[in-house]
C-alpha positions in Angstrom: 42.2 -24.7 19.4 40.5 -23.4 22.3 38.5 -19.7 22.6 38.2 -19.6 26.2 40.0 -16.1 27.4 38.6 -16.3 31.0 38.8 -18.7 34.0 36.7 -18.6 37.4 39.3 -18.9 40.0 39.3 -19.4 43.4 41.6 -16.4 45.4 42.9 -15.9 48.9 42.0 -12.1 49.3 44.7 -11.8 52.8 45.7 -13.9 55.4 43.6 -16.1 57.6 41.0 -19.0 57.6 38.9 -20.4 54.5 36.3 -17.5 55.1 39.2 -15.2 53.2 39.2 -17.2 50.1 36.2 -16.1 47.0 35.7 -17.2 43.7 36.5 -14.5 40.8 36.8 -14.4 37.2 40.2 -13.6 35.8 41.4 -12.9 32.3 43.6 -15.6 31.1 47.1 -14.4 29.4 48.0 -15.5 25.9 50.1 -18.8 26.0 53.6 -19.1 25.8 56.3 -21.0 24.3 56.0 -24.3 26.3 52.8 -23.6 27.9 49.5 -25.2 27.8 46.0 -24.6 28.7 44.1 -26.9 30.6 40.1 -27.1 31.7 40.3 -28.5 35.0 37.8 -31.5 35.9 39.5 -31.7 39.9 41.6 -30.2 41.9 43.1 -31.7 45.2 43.3 -29.7 48.3 46.3 -30.1 50.4 47.3 -29.0 53.9 50.0 -27.2 52.8 47.7 -24.3 51.4 46.0 -23.8 54.5 49.3 -23.1 56.0 50.7 -20.6 53.4 47.0 -19.1 53.8 47.8 -18.1 57.4 51.1 -16.2 56.0 52.8 -17.9 59.1 54.8 -20.6 57.3 58.4 -21.2 55.6 56.5 -20.5 52.2 54.8 -17.2 51.5 52.8 -15.9 48.9 51.8 -11.9 48.3 47.7 -11.4 48.7 45.6 -11.8 47.0 46.6 -15.2 45.2 44.9 -17.9 43.7 44.8 -20.9 45.5 45.2 -24.3 44.9 48.3 -26.6 43.5 47.1 -29.9 42.3 44.4 -31.1 39.7 43.8 -32.9 36.8 42.0 -32.3 33.5 42.0 -32.1 29.5 44.7 -30.0 27.5 42.7 -28.0 25.3 45.4 -25.5 23.8 48.6 -25.2 23.8 51.5 -22.7 22.6 54.4 -23.4 20.6 57.2 -25.8 20.8 54.6 -28.3 23.0 54.1 -32.0 21.9 51.5 -32.9 24.2 48.3 -33.3 22.0 44.9 -31.2 22.9 42.5 -33.9 24.4 45.2 -35.7 26.3 44.0 -36.0 30.1 47.1 -34.8 32.5 47.4 -34.0 35.8 50.2 -32.1 37.8 51.4 -31.6 41.5 52.7 -27.8 41.8 50.8 -25.5 39.5 49.2 -22.7 42.0 46.0 -21.2 41.2 44.7 -24.8 40.4 41.2 -24.3 42.5 39.7 -23.1 39.1 37.9 -23.6 36.0 41.1 -23.9 33.6 44.9 -23.2 34.6 48.2 -22.2 32.3 50.7 -24.6 33.1 54.5 -25.4 31.4 53.9 -28.6 29.6 56.8 -30.6 30.7 54.9 -30.6 34.3 52.0 -31.8 33.2 51.6 -36.4 33.7 49.3 -38.0 31.5 47.1 -39.6 33.2 46.6 -43.4 32.3 43.1 -44.7 30.5 42.6 -47.1 33.6 42.5 -43.7 36.1 40.2 -41.2 36.3 40.4 -36.8 36.6 40.0 -38.2 40.4 42.6 -40.7 40.5 45.0 -38.1 39.4 44.1 -35.5 41.6 44.6 -37.8 44.4 47.8 -39.1 43.4 49.9 -36.3 42.0 50.8 -34.4 45.0 51.1 -37.6 47.0 53.6 -39.1 44.1 55.7 -36.0 44.5 56.1 -35.4 47.9 56.5 -39.5 48.9 59.3 -39.8 45.5 61.1 -37.3 47.1 61.0 -39.0 50.6 62.0 -42.1 49.7 65.4 -40.6 48.3 66.6 -39.5 51.4 67.5 -42.4 53.8 68.3 -45.9 52.6 65.6 -48.2 53.2 66.3 -51.7 51.5 66.2 -54.6 54.2 65.3 -51.8 57.0 62.6 -50.8 58.9 60.7 -47.8 57.9 57.9 -46.5 60.5 55.4 -43.8 58.7 52.9 -41.4 60.9 49.4 -40.6 58.8 49.9 -43.8 57.2 46.1 -43.7 55.2 46.8 -40.3 54.0 47.4 -39.8 50.0 51.0 -38.9 50.8 51.6 -41.5 53.9 49.7 -44.5 51.4 52.3 -43.4 48.5 55.2 -43.3 50.6 53.9 -47.1 52.2 54.1 -48.3 48.9 57.5 -46.9 47.4 59.2 -47.9 50.9 58.1 -51.7 50.7 58.8 -51.3 46.8 62.3 -50.6 47.8 62.7 -54.0 49.6 61.7 -51.8 53.2 59.7 -53.5 56.2 57.2 -50.8 56.6 55.3 -50.3 60.2 52.3 -48.2 58.9 50.7 -45.9 61.6 47.2 -45.1 61.6 43.1 -45.1 62.8 40.6 -48.0 63.0 39.4 -49.3 59.6 41.6 -47.5 57.4 44.5 -49.3 58.5 43.3 -51.9 56.3 44.4 -49.8 53.2 47.7 -49.1 54.7 48.0 -52.8 54.7 46.9 -53.0 50.8 49.7 -50.2 50.1 52.4 -52.7 51.2 52.8 -52.2 55.2 54.2 -55.3 56.5 52.7 -54.0 60.0 49.8 -51.8 60.9 49.6 -49.8 64.3 46.1 -48.7 65.1 47.1 -45.2 66.9 43.6 -45.1 68.2 43.5 -48.3 70.8 47.2 -48.9 70.7 50.3 -47.0 72.2 52.4 -46.2 69.4 56.0 -46.5 70.7 55.2 -49.8 72.5 54.1 -51.2 69.2 57.1 -50.4 67.1 59.4 -51.5 69.9 57.3 -55.2 70.3 57.3 -55.6 66.2 60.9 -54.4 66.1 62.3 -56.5 69.3 63.1 -53.3 71.3 65.8 -52.1 68.6 63.3 -49.5 67.2 63.3 -48.3 63.3 66.2 -47.3 60.9 64.0 -44.2 59.8 61.0 -42.5 61.0 58.8 -40.3 58.1 56.6 -37.7 60.6 54.4 -35.3 58.7 52.3 -34.4 61.9 54.9 -32.2 64.0 54.8 -31.0 67.2 52.5 -33.5 69.0 54.3 -37.0 67.7 57.8 -35.5 67.4 59.1 -37.1 71.3 57.2 -40.5 70.3 59.3 -40.5 66.9 62.4 -39.4 68.4 62.1 -42.3 71.0 61.4 -44.7 67.9 64.8 -44.6 66.6 67.4 -47.5 66.6 70.9 -46.4 66.6 72.1 -44.5 63.7 68.4 -43.7 62.7 66.8 -40.9 61.2 63.6 -39.1 62.0 62.3 -36.9 58.9 59.7 -34.5 59.7 58.0 -33.4 56.5 54.7 -31.5 57.8 53.3 -29.7 60.7 49.9 -30.8 60.9 49.5 -30.1 64.9 52.3 -26.9 64.8 56.0 -26.8 64.6 58.5 -29.2 65.9 60.5 -27.9 68.8 63.7 -26.7 69.0 66.5 -29.4 69.2 68.6 -29.9 71.7 71.7 -31.9 70.2 72.8 -33.8 73.5 69.5 -35.3 73.0 70.5 -37.0 70.1 74.0 -38.4 71.4 73.0 -41.5 73.5 71.8 -43.4 70.3 74.2 -41.4 67.6 70.3 -40.2 65.8 69.7 -37.9 62.8 66.7 -35.3 62.6 65.9 -33.9 59.3 63.2 -31.4 58.0 62.3 -32.3 54.5 62.1 -29.3 52.0 61.4 -31.3 48.4 63.4 -29.0 46.4 66.6 -30.4 47.6 65.7 -34.0 46.8 63.9 -33.3 43.2 66.5 -32.0 41.0 64.3 -29.3 39.4 60.8 -28.8 38.2 61.6 -31.0 35.2 61.6 -34.1 37.3 58.3 -33.4 38.6 55.7 -35.3 35.8 57.9 -38.4 36.3 57.8 -38.1 39.4 53.9 -38.0 39.0 53.8 -40.6 36.2 55.8 -43.5 38.2 53.0 -42.9 41.2 50.2 -43.0 38.6 52.1 -46.6 37.2 52.0 -47.8 40.8 48.8 -46.5 41.7 47.7 -49.2 38.8 49.5 -51.8 40.8 48.3 -51.8 44.1 44.7 -49.3 43.8 44.7 -49.3 47.5 47.4 -46.1 47.2 44.4 -44.0 45.9 43.5 -42.3 49.0 39.6 -42.2 49.7 37.5 -39.3 48.8 36.3 -37.6 51.9 34.4 -34.9 50.0 33.5 -33.4 46.7 33.0 -29.4 46.1 31.9 -27.4 43.5 34.0 -24.4 42.8 31.7 -21.8 44.5 31.6 -23.7 47.0 35.6 -23.7 47.8 35.7 -21.9 51.0 33.2 -25.3 52.5 35.7 -27.5 50.7 38.9 -25.6 52.5 36.7 -25.8 55.9 36.6 -29.9 55.7 40.1 -30.4 54.7 41.2 -28.4 57.9 38.7 -30.1 60.1 40.4 -33.3 59.1 38.5 -34.8 56.7 39.6 -38.8 56.5 40.0 -38.8 52.9 41.3 -36.4 50.1 39.3 -33.1 49.5 38.1 -32.4 45.9 36.9 -29.5 44.4 35.1 -30.0 41.0 34.9 -27.0 39.1 32.5 -28.1 36.4 29.8 -28.9 39.0 27.3 -26.6 40.2 
């Protein structure tokens, strides 16, 4: 039974950049039935959080709000009706306020971490597993060509591995030496966007036909190229806006090859919160087989330097940015 009654947590006080984040102390609520108290060992930062903090995104939260949604740690207390044992190492993907010393979460959303993986591994894989697991359901991929933009990122590597396991011929798009990890994750071919013309590379590798599906988290910058990559009856799935929102679509542009465009909303491809832990556990199991899907660590920061951590994320750090609340 934990005697912890307070936590330190990073909060966004108002809309804006990383400078609006401050670390403060708040009381922890008593545990309810089905809840667990977790001491956070590592929190993983994600670009969606910066979009939400801008207050100009499809998902909006009232200010001030606690930041962070992904992490890993140890169960230190449980409420009634919880089967997780105290001391279990767990990770999670969508628990608001994870950039903190402790979180209270529904126990069914927590995925146990295998002994062979670390807390940092869990904090790198949870959101990637949720996102890629849902994306891999959107379009049939067996024996088809699938293109993955941002393939060296946390979600990209996981998506490459999942698609390859489902029989897809995956073309990963990455930059420089990070392409080696994409190939190790399961890509049949890697295009270095820093030195190659991406559209020409996809066309060449598909004998001019194009891809059955393109997964694109970039948005505005890559939208036109992604459309041109598609084979007849192919589908472009946008699931992020790293370079800004995708432009408005004139449906007549889709007519020549009868292609499809989708805007991914994970809540419509995952059957409720009860499925989250299973998708994360599947990602952890896959990571045991393909270690290359675990993202590189671009930076580790103590909780008091959360502002710097988010600055690193928003500057395009080549890998996962972690906040480690137990460090000083």
